[in-house]
C-alpha positions, 0 to 999 in steps of 0.5 A: 233230247238236247240242242242240235243247232245254235246261232248267236248274233248271226249275220250274213250280208251280201254287197252291203245288204243284210240278209240275216240280221244278228239273230239268236236261235236254237233248235232242239232235238225231237221237234218239227219246226216251221221256218216261215216268212215272206219272199226275201225274208232270209229263210234260204240264206239261213238254211244255206249257212246251216248246211255250210253252203254260205259262210256267216259274215259275223256271229256264231253257228254251231251244230252240237257245240261244234262249228258247221263243217264236215262233221255236221254234214254227216248228221244233217240231211238237206232238201234244197229248193232247186234240183241238184240231181243228174236228170239223165240218171235212173232213180235206182242209179241215184239210190246206189250213189247215195248208198255209197256216199252217205253212211246213214242212207237206207236204200230199203227205206228209199225203195219202200217209199218209191213203191208207196208213191208209185214211182218206178226206180227204173225211170230216169228223172228227165222222164218225170214230171216236176212233182215226181222229181220233187218226190224223188228228192224228198225220198232221198233226203228222208232215207237218211238216218239223220239227226236234223232234216232241213226241207226247203219248200218240200211240197211246193211243186206237188199236186194237192192230192199228194201233199197229205201222203208226202207229209205222212212220208215225212212223219213216218220216216224219221227218228222221233229223236231227230228234228225237221226244219221245214221252210214253206209258203204252204202253211195251212198244208203243214200246220197240223204236223208242226210242233214249233214255228219261227217267223222271219222277216227282213233277216230278223226273227219276228216270233219263235213259239210252240204251235200250242202256245199260239193257239192258246194265247192267240186263239187262232191257227198258225196260218191265220197268225202268219197272215196277220203278222205279215198282212198276206 
Protein backbone atom coordinates (compact mmCIF):
# COMPACT_ATOMS: atom_id res chain seq x y z
CA UNK A 1 0.00 0.00 0.00
CA UNK A 2 1.12 3.57 -0.67
CA UNK A 3 0.22 6.91 -2.16
CA UNK A 4 -0.82 6.71 -5.80
CA UNK A 5 -1.86 10.28 -6.45
CA UNK A 6 -1.10 13.55 -4.71
CA UNK A 7 -1.99 17.12 -5.53
CA UNK A 8 -0.88 20.20 -3.62
CA UNK A 9 -2.35 23.68 -4.00
CA UNK A 10 -3.81 22.50 -7.31
CA UNK A 11 -5.65 25.15 -9.31
CA UNK A 12 -7.27 25.24 -12.74
CA UNK A 13 -8.80 28.37 -14.26
CA UNK A 14 -10.58 28.96 -17.55
CA UNK A 15 -10.75 32.56 -18.86
CA UNK A 16 -10.55 33.96 -15.37
CA UNK A 17 -13.02 31.49 -13.85
CA UNK A 18 -11.58 29.09 -11.27
CA UNK A 19 -12.77 25.49 -11.70
CA UNK A 20 -10.36 23.89 -9.20
CA UNK A 21 -9.36 26.17 -6.34
CA UNK A 22 -6.09 25.43 -4.48
CA UNK A 23 -6.93 21.88 -3.40
CA UNK A 24 -4.76 19.42 -1.51
CA UNK A 25 -5.64 15.78 -1.99
CA UNK A 26 -4.03 12.35 -1.88
CA UNK A 27 -5.30 8.95 -3.02
CA UNK A 28 -3.89 5.82 -1.45
CA UNK A 29 -3.83 2.37 -3.02
CA UNK A 30 -6.38 -0.25 -2.04
CA UNK A 31 -9.51 1.94 -1.78
CA UNK A 32 -12.75 2.65 -3.62
CA UNK A 33 -13.38 6.37 -3.41
CA UNK A 34 -16.44 8.39 -4.35
CA UNK A 35 -15.80 11.83 -5.85
CA UNK A 36 -19.11 13.55 -5.14
CA UNK A 37 -20.45 17.02 -5.80
CA UNK A 38 -23.19 18.95 -7.59
CA UNK A 39 -23.01 19.87 -11.27
CA UNK A 40 -20.25 22.38 -11.98
CA UNK A 41 -18.36 21.51 -8.81
CA UNK A 42 -15.09 20.68 -10.60
CA UNK A 43 -15.23 16.86 -10.60
CA UNK A 44 -14.62 16.37 -14.33
CA UNK A 45 -11.98 19.11 -14.45
CA UNK A 46 -10.05 17.37 -11.68
CA UNK A 47 -10.42 14.00 -13.40
CA UNK A 48 -9.17 15.40 -16.70
CA UNK A 49 -6.08 16.86 -15.00
CA UNK A 50 -5.34 13.50 -13.37
CA UNK A 51 -5.50 11.92 -16.81
CA UNK A 52 -3.28 14.54 -18.42
CA UNK A 53 -6.08 15.98 -20.59
CA UNK A 54 -5.86 19.37 -18.91
CA UNK A 55 -2.81 21.19 -17.57
CA UNK A 56 -3.01 22.76 -14.09
CA UNK A 57 -2.87 26.55 -13.91
CA UNK A 58 -0.78 26.27 -10.76
CA UNK A 59 0.09 23.80 -8.03
CA UNK A 60 1.43 20.27 -8.40
CA UNK A 61 -0.10 16.95 -9.38
CA UNK A 62 1.93 13.77 -9.08
CA UNK A 63 1.37 10.08 -9.70
CA UNK A 64 3.72 8.05 -7.51
CA UNK A 65 5.93 11.13 -7.04
CA UNK A 66 6.22 11.69 -10.81
CA UNK A 67 4.45 14.39 -12.85
CA UNK A 68 1.37 13.30 -14.79
CA UNK A 69 2.44 12.15 -18.25
CA UNK A 70 3.19 9.12 -20.39
CA UNK A 71 4.24 6.96 -17.45
CA UNK A 72 1.15 7.69 -15.34
CA UNK A 73 -1.13 6.88 -18.29
CA UNK A 74 0.35 3.38 -18.35
CA UNK A 75 -1.09 2.79 -14.87
CA UNK A 76 -4.38 4.75 -14.93
CA UNK A 77 -7.46 3.31 -16.64
CA UNK A 78 -9.99 6.05 -17.41
CA UNK A 79 -13.70 5.92 -18.23
CA UNK A 80 -14.82 9.38 -19.44
CA UNK A 81 -18.40 10.62 -19.14
CA UNK A 82 -18.79 10.67 -22.95
CA UNK A 83 -18.13 7.92 -25.48
CA UNK A 84 -14.79 8.02 -27.30
CA UNK A 85 -15.17 4.81 -29.33
CA UNK A 86 -15.78 4.32 -33.05
CA UNK A 87 -19.50 3.56 -33.33
CA UNK A 88 -18.99 1.66 -36.60
CA UNK A 89 -16.67 -0.91 -35.07
CA UNK A 90 -17.71 -4.25 -33.67
CA UNK A 91 -16.94 -4.95 -30.04
CA UNK A 92 -14.39 -7.66 -30.86
CA UNK A 93 -12.53 -5.20 -33.14
CA UNK A 94 -12.32 -2.68 -30.30
CA UNK A 95 -11.06 -5.37 -27.94
CA UNK A 96 -8.34 -6.27 -30.46
CA UNK A 97 -7.34 -2.59 -30.66
CA UNK A 98 -7.14 -2.29 -26.87
CA UNK A 99 -5.10 -5.49 -26.72
CA UNK A 100 -2.55 -3.94 -29.09
CA UNK A 101 -2.59 -0.50 -27.47
CA UNK A 102 -2.42 -1.37 -23.75
CA UNK A 103 0.19 -3.79 -22.43
CA UNK A 104 -1.96 -4.52 -19.37
CA UNK A 105 -5.20 -5.25 -21.28
CA UNK A 106 -6.69 -8.71 -20.58
CA UNK A 107 -8.90 -9.75 -23.50
CA UNK A 108 -9.97 -12.94 -21.73
CA UNK A 109 -11.35 -10.85 -18.89
CA UNK A 110 -13.14 -8.61 -21.40
CA UNK A 111 -14.85 -11.52 -23.17
CA UNK A 112 -15.83 -13.04 -19.83
CA UNK A 113 -17.55 -9.80 -18.78
CA UNK A 114 -19.26 -9.48 -22.16
CA UNK A 115 -20.70 -12.97 -21.70
CA UNK A 116 -21.90 -12.22 -18.17
CA UNK A 117 -23.67 -9.07 -19.41
CA UNK A 118 -25.11 -10.85 -22.46
CA UNK A 119 -23.32 -8.61 -24.97
CA UNK A 120 -22.48 -10.09 -28.37
CA UNK A 121 -18.87 -9.25 -29.36
CA UNK A 122 -19.90 -9.41 -33.02
CA UNK A 123 -22.33 -6.50 -32.61
CA UNK A 124 -21.32 -3.00 -33.67
CA UNK A 125 -21.61 -0.16 -31.17
CA UNK A 126 -24.03 1.78 -33.39
CA UNK A 127 -26.54 -1.09 -33.11
CA UNK A 128 -26.56 -0.93 -29.32
CA UNK A 129 -28.62 1.04 -26.83
CA UNK A 130 -26.97 3.86 -24.87
CA UNK A 131 -26.84 1.70 -21.75
CA UNK A 132 -25.19 -1.22 -23.56
CA UNK A 133 -22.58 1.08 -25.08
CA UNK A 134 -21.74 2.32 -21.59
CA UNK A 135 -21.41 -1.27 -20.39
CA UNK A 136 -18.94 -1.97 -23.21
CA UNK A 137 -16.87 1.09 -22.29
CA UNK A 138 -16.81 0.01 -18.65
CA UNK A 139 -15.74 -3.51 -19.61
CA UNK A 140 -12.85 -2.12 -21.66
CA UNK A 141 -11.67 0.06 -18.78
CA UNK A 142 -11.97 -2.69 -16.15
CA UNK A 143 -10.15 -5.21 -18.39
CA UNK A 144 -6.89 -3.37 -17.86
CA UNK A 145 -4.69 -4.43 -14.94
CA UNK A 146 -4.25 -0.85 -13.80
CA UNK A 147 -3.21 0.64 -10.48
CA UNK A 148 -5.86 3.39 -10.54
CA UNK A 149 -9.25 3.24 -12.24
CA UNK A 150 -11.08 6.53 -12.76
CA UNK A 151 -14.76 6.16 -13.63
CA UNK A 152 -16.73 9.30 -14.54
CA UNK A 153 -20.47 8.52 -14.20
CA UNK A 154 -20.11 4.77 -14.91
CA UNK A 155 -23.78 3.86 -14.30
CA UNK A 156 -25.59 7.05 -15.29
CA UNK A 157 -27.10 5.63 -18.49
CA UNK A 158 -27.66 2.10 -17.24
CA UNK A 159 -31.08 0.82 -16.22
CA UNK A 160 -31.55 0.24 -12.46
CA UNK A 161 -31.84 -3.53 -12.90
CA UNK A 162 -28.30 -3.68 -14.34
CA UNK A 163 -26.61 -1.34 -11.86
CA UNK A 164 -26.00 -3.91 -9.13
CA UNK A 165 -24.53 -6.31 -11.66
CA UNK A 166 -22.26 -3.63 -13.09
CA UNK A 167 -21.06 -2.68 -9.61
CA UNK A 168 -20.30 -6.36 -9.04
CA UNK A 169 -18.32 -6.34 -12.31
CA UNK A 170 -16.31 -3.42 -10.97
CA UNK A 171 -15.65 -5.10 -7.63
CA UNK A 172 -14.63 -8.47 -9.06
CA UNK A 173 -12.42 -7.24 -11.88
CA UNK A 174 -9.74 -5.16 -10.26
CA UNK A 175 -6.77 -5.96 -8.07
CA UNK A 176 -7.58 -5.10 -4.41
CA UNK A 177 -4.20 -3.35 -4.19
CA UNK A 178 -5.41 -0.90 -6.86
CA UNK A 179 -7.81 1.98 -6.24
CA UNK A 180 -10.98 3.14 -7.95
CA UNK A 181 -12.12 6.76 -8.07
CA UNK A 182 -15.82 7.00 -9.01
CA UNK A 183 -17.57 10.24 -9.86
CA UNK A 184 -21.36 9.90 -9.81
CA UNK A 185 -24.66 11.53 -8.91
CA UNK A 186 -26.19 8.16 -8.02
CA UNK A 187 -24.75 8.07 -4.52
CA UNK A 188 -27.29 5.70 -3.00
CA UNK A 189 -26.55 3.14 -5.72
CA UNK A 190 -22.80 2.99 -5.09
CA UNK A 191 -22.54 3.85 -1.40
CA UNK A 192 -22.25 0.23 -0.30
CA UNK A 193 -19.04 -0.32 -2.30
CA UNK A 194 -17.26 2.88 -1.19
CA UNK A 195 -14.46 3.01 1.38
CA UNK A 196 -13.96 6.77 1.23
CA UNK A 197 -15.69 9.86 -0.11
CA UNK A 198 -14.56 13.29 -1.28
CA UNK A 199 -17.15 16.08 -1.37
CA UNK A 200 -16.24 18.86 -3.79
CA UNK A 201 -18.02 22.16 -4.42
CA UNK A 202 -16.97 25.27 -6.34
CA UNK A 203 -13.61 23.65 -6.98
CA UNK A 204 -12.86 23.16 -3.29
CA UNK A 205 -12.81 20.07 -1.10
CA UNK A 206 -15.68 20.30 1.38
CA UNK A 207 -15.06 16.95 3.03
CA UNK A 208 -12.70 13.99 2.72
CA UNK A 209 -13.50 11.07 4.98
CA UNK A 210 -13.90 7.33 5.27
CA UNK A 211 -17.44 6.03 4.92
CA UNK A 212 -17.16 4.31 8.31
CA UNK A 213 -16.26 7.60 10.00
CA UNK A 214 -19.25 9.34 8.43
CA UNK A 215 -21.63 6.67 9.66
CA UNK A 216 -20.05 6.62 13.14
CA UNK A 217 -19.70 10.38 13.67
CA UNK A 218 -22.70 11.67 11.71
CA UNK A 219 -25.03 8.74 12.30
CA UNK A 220 -26.26 8.84 8.72
CA UNK A 221 -25.56 7.48 5.27
CA UNK A 222 -23.26 9.16 2.76
CA UNK A 223 -26.28 9.95 0.60
CA UNK A 224 -28.09 11.60 3.51
CA UNK A 225 -24.99 13.64 4.47
CA UNK A 226 -24.50 14.69 0.83
CA UNK A 227 -28.08 15.94 0.64
CA UNK A 228 -27.61 17.84 3.90
CA UNK A 229 -24.31 19.44 2.87
CA UNK A 230 -25.50 20.40 -0.59
CA UNK A 231 -29.20 20.82 0.27
CA UNK A 232 -30.34 18.46 -2.50
